[in-house]
N, C-alpha and C positions, 0 to 999 in steps of 0.2 A: 704493377697495377693493371688489372684486367679492364680494358675499356670497351670490350665487346658489348654491344647493345643486347639487352634481354629480348628474346623473341618467344612469344606464346602463340601457338597455332591451334586453331579449332577447325573441325570439319562440320559439314552441314547437319549431322545428327547431334552435334554438341552445342549449337548456338541457336538463339531465337532473336530475330530482328523485330523491333517494335518502334513505334514513332508516336510522338505526342506534340502538344503545342501549348503555348500560353495565348489564350484568346482575348483580344482587346476590343473595346469599342470606346467612342468618345462622342459626347453630345454637349451642347451649350448648357443644358440644365444640370447634368450629372458629372461632367468632366470625364477624366480618363478612368476606365473601369476594366476589371479582369473577370472572366467567368471561371468559377471554380465549381467542383462537384461534391455533393454529399452522397457517400455510398451507404445506402440504407441497409446493406447486408452486414457491414462491419462497423458502422458509425464513424468512418474516417472521411476527412476532407482531403480531396486530391485534385490533381490536374488531369485533363483528358488525355488518354493515350491508349494504344492497343497494338496488336500484332499486325505486321505487314502481310498482305495476301500474296500468293504466288503470282508473279508477273507484274506486280504493282511496284511503282517507284516509292522510295522512302518518303519523299515529300508529299506524294499523293496519299499515302497511308496516314500521314499526320493530319492532313486536311479532312480526310474521310472520317477517321476516328473521332476527331474533335467535333465535327458536325453531328455524327451519330450519337455521341454521348451527351453533348450539351443541348442538342436540338436546334442549334443556330447554324444556318448556312454561312460558310466562311471561306476565306482564301488566304494565301500566304501574304505576310505583311513585309514589303520591302523596307529595310531599315539600314541606317548607318551604324556599322559595327566592325570590330576587328575580326579578321579572318586570315587563315594561312592558305586558303584556296587561291591558286594563281588565276590570272586573267585568261580568257579563252585564247588559244592559239599563240600564247606567248610563253617562251621559256624563261621562267622567273626563278630567282633564288628563293629558297624556302625561308620566309620570315613573316612576321605578323605585320599586316597593313590595314589601315582603316579603309573600308570600301563603302561607297554610297549605294543605297538602294539594293542591298543584297538580300537574297532569300535563302542563304546558306543556313544549315543548322547552327545554332548558337551554343549548344551544349550536348553532351552525350553521357549517359549513365550506363555503367556496366555492373551487372549484378549476378551473383551466383544463384542458380536455381536448382531446386529438387536435390538438395543436400549434396552439392558438388558434382551432379551429373552433367552440368553444362552451364552456359552463361546466357544472360539476356542483355542485349544491347539496345538501349532506348535512345533514339535521336530526337532532339527537341527543336522545334521551330517556333517562330513568331507568326501568329495569324490575326486576322481582323474579321469582324462580321461584314457581310456584304451590304447590309443596311442597318444603321443603328436604331431604326424604328421597327425592325422586324420582330414579330412575336415568336416565341419559342414553338417549334414544331413538335407535335406529339407523335409517338410511334416510330421514332428513329432508332431506338435502342434495341439490342437483341433480347431474347427471352430471359437470359441469365443476368442482364444488367438492370440495376435498380438505383439509378442516379437521379438526384435532384440538382438542377442548375441554380446558381446564385451569382448575381453580379455584385461585386464589391469594389469600392474605391481602391486605387493602387496603394494608398498610404496605409490601408488596414489589411490588405490581403495576406501578407506574410504570416501574421499571427493566426490566421484562420486555418491554414493547412496543417495536417497532422504530422507528416514525416519531414525530417530535416532536409532530405535531398530535394523534396518538392519545394520547400521554402527557399532553398538556395537557388534552384532553377528559376523560380518566380522572381526572386530579388534581382537576379542578373537580367532577366527579360525586361523588367520594369526599368532598370538602369539604362539599358540600351535604347528603349523607346523614348524615355524622358530626355536622354541626351540628344537623340535624333530630332525631337521636337524643339529642343532648345537651340539646335543648330539651324532651325528654320524650315525643316522638312515638313511638307504637308502630307502626313501619313494617312489621314482619315478623310481627305476630300473636303468638300464644302458642305457644311451642315446647317446653312441658313434656312429658316422656314420658307423664305421666298425663293429659294433656289429652283425648286420644281416649276414655279410660275415663270421665272425668267427663262428657263430652258424651253418651256412650251411656247412662250412668246417668240423666242429666236427661231424655233422650228417653223412657226407660222410665217415669220418674215422671210425665211429662206424659200418657202413655197410660194409666197406672195410678196415679191419685192415692192409692189406698188404701195404697200402700207406705209413705207417710209417717205413717199413722195408728197 
């Protein structure tokens, strides 16, 4: 029996690196939502993604492409999830472990492109909006992009997406985020309407301690 591991090797002219994300937001009124895109060019519902630029990290590409295509400023979402990535500066045995607050990619899609002339490798990340009250920014897409953004509840998102691979990526992302929230992780910060007022008051107290006397 041949136990040799199969090795497939590609060189730079034969592969394309891309990155995308599942973008979340949460509010007291609307609950947990995901941002999906409608492509007006082909009538498909998709997740935001795009090619990595030269000199750009993969995670930076995921955040940039998500912000450009959706119109919402975003950042990586630290989440509790399984990963095979070792801890920094520790020689660890290769196995799956649950890690808290990780921003590692949670999925990878490998596709043949241009009739077998190469492959496209898409790394998927979890992201969140920087502010759940932020309005969508116009003019962030390239000239060739014609996307409309739509926020949908996590319970209905899977049925909206056109391709099976995007539905699978989305389902896994939602599962990790919901599990992390159930574990007690505060993934989206404080969204109380009074929170900005409290912050302003505390800042005033710090500058003028006599207020508390």
